[in-house]
Phi, psi and omega in degrees: 000319179298322179295322179290322176297321178296322177299312182297322181288340183283347179222201180252098186298321179299323177294320177302315179294318180295321179295320177298315181298315179298315183290325178298312179296320181298315179296321179301316183283326183301321185259017186300318179295323177295319180297325182260012185304318179300324178290315181295318180298322179293322181294317186254004178052061186275145173280166177305321180292318178297322176297318179300318178295313180301319182286331185276334185300313178300326180292312179299315182297316178297322179297315183292336181273348186294313184294314176302321178294323178296318177295316178302319182296330179294336186254322180260354182099145183292321179298314179297321180297322179294323180291321175298314183295315182295327175296319178293324178298318179299318178297318180298317181294324177293325173300315179298321182290321187264333194238349180284118183216006179205171179298320180294318177291332175294320177295322175297321176297325177299321177298316181293324176298336178300337177303320180294328181287350180281355191286343196303298186299321181292318180299313182292321180291321178296312184293325184263355189300330183266004182260145181290163184306325184292345180247006184300318182299315180293317180299314179293326177296321179293315177294316181297339176296351171301349171304343177301342175302328177294322178293319178298320182296311183289343176272315188272318185301316179298322180294319177293319179296323179297324186271318188247352187098144189291332179290329180296336181296327177300316180294319178298318180294324179298318178293321182293336181297343178297332183294307178293332177296314179295319179298319180293317181295318188276327191245337186273151172224152184287125175294165182243030185267006181253136176279100185288350180268356178293149180282165177301322180297321179293323180296323184261015183302330182298337178295336187250016182245143180300322182298321179299318180286326177296315177299320182296319180293319176299317182291335176297331176275311186289298180281320178302317177296319180297307186288325179294315179290325180299317179289334183276329190298318179303318177292321181298311180297318182293317184280319186281321187246356175070022177283165180291166181297319180291319178297323177300319176295320180294318179292321177296325180299323181301315180290314182297322179295321178301316181297317181293317183292318184283344177300322178299315179298321179299319176293318181294311183293331179290326174301327185262318185263333180111137181296324180294314178299317180296316180296326178300311179296322181298310185295324176296315181297317181297317181298314183292312183292330179296314179297317180296325177298316179297326181278341184263027186290358176262355183236116180294318182294312181297318179299315182296316180295318179293320178295323177297319178293318179298315180292325176299317178294318179298319178297316178298323179295321178297317178295321182294316182295321182276000163286330182277329186303309180291342175286323182277322181233071185294336183259354182219045185296321182296315180291313180299316179297322180291320179296315179294318178296324180296307183290323178297317180292330175302322176298324178295329179294339179282335187296307179299323178296316180297319180293317179297317179294320178300316181291319185290324187256345177239351179081004181213154177273357186307314188288338171293317178294319180296319178300321178294322178296318179298318177300321181296316180294320179298316179293325177300317179297319178296317180301313183295332177284315184289328187294342178299315179285323181302316184282358174262344188244300189237001180222155174283173180305132180085351179097023176276161179289142172284161177305148184307321182294320179293322179296315180298319179298319179297318180296312182297320180295320180294319179294317181297323181292338183264356182281153178302324181297320180297319181291321181293324178295325180295328179287000000 
């Protein structure tokens, strides 16, 4: 407890709380169509492929919006960027309440729900911005635990849809968005960890570096798998095991909650054990449990337990990867996090489509789960290859943070090497 108090005193705890609240609401809204998929499918009589498309559109849209929001946050401030985004989310939800009346308008609503999915990089950077490097993993893990919003969505949205109709849920969510907006206005403050004098090229440098793409590919499995499976599970439970729509949401909540809760642990253990070591264990666990889930499609209990274990690993992996991000890009964490989140979430958009295609053309979801396992093993091999260079340059063995002084020296040296004076002196 004393250690946690020391952690809270080392940064600005109210901003951390506001960022968590904002991210929780955003995640809740982002997967809303997935949470209500059994109701929507019944209304429009959707095929497995059509369901896959409907579930993937908010994920793809949210992914594509993440990087632009991250760049915007570097210039207008992360707090201001969150307020702009939440205002847009309210407008999107009102569109859903008043104008969704066909499958095509539902797909358009999916694009608008993607606005909520853009919150990731900004939320984590805002919440962790005032904390020192040795606590970045825990701070990001706490904000990232806002993924619990997906569990809230799959638990609450079906019950509300059952009582009031699924379109009414959009209107209820629009009113609820006032709560995180007020929390952000009243409690959050802009961190001072960003170099506002850096050029646009310096801010987006992560786009042109191998490490940025390597992190993005890893995140496509950890977070992409989490968000893709979360949107898919209500339909999977309802179609595969014949449970009610509300029960499907409750079972999906168990898995989604595990991922959110263990994400905090993933950030914490990565601070101590190292992000690379943690990710190695995560990817092995995900590969094994994915295959077993596909083989256990006749047992509701076994499937649920395996999915909870798989989601726990995915949650820990999300925390572990974002323990590494501020170590690699200490001056542009919001942009780097948004870029990695964007590409990672794009991977999540493939999961519902892969599951729908597997079911429609092979009669089983098994090959969708196997494909996800193969991706996990491939990414594990890439990670073990890349980490050799990482631990020689910007991280300690296993992916732990270097001492603050060494980190500061590294940053200053990198900045000095990029200045015009340095180049002219070299000439």
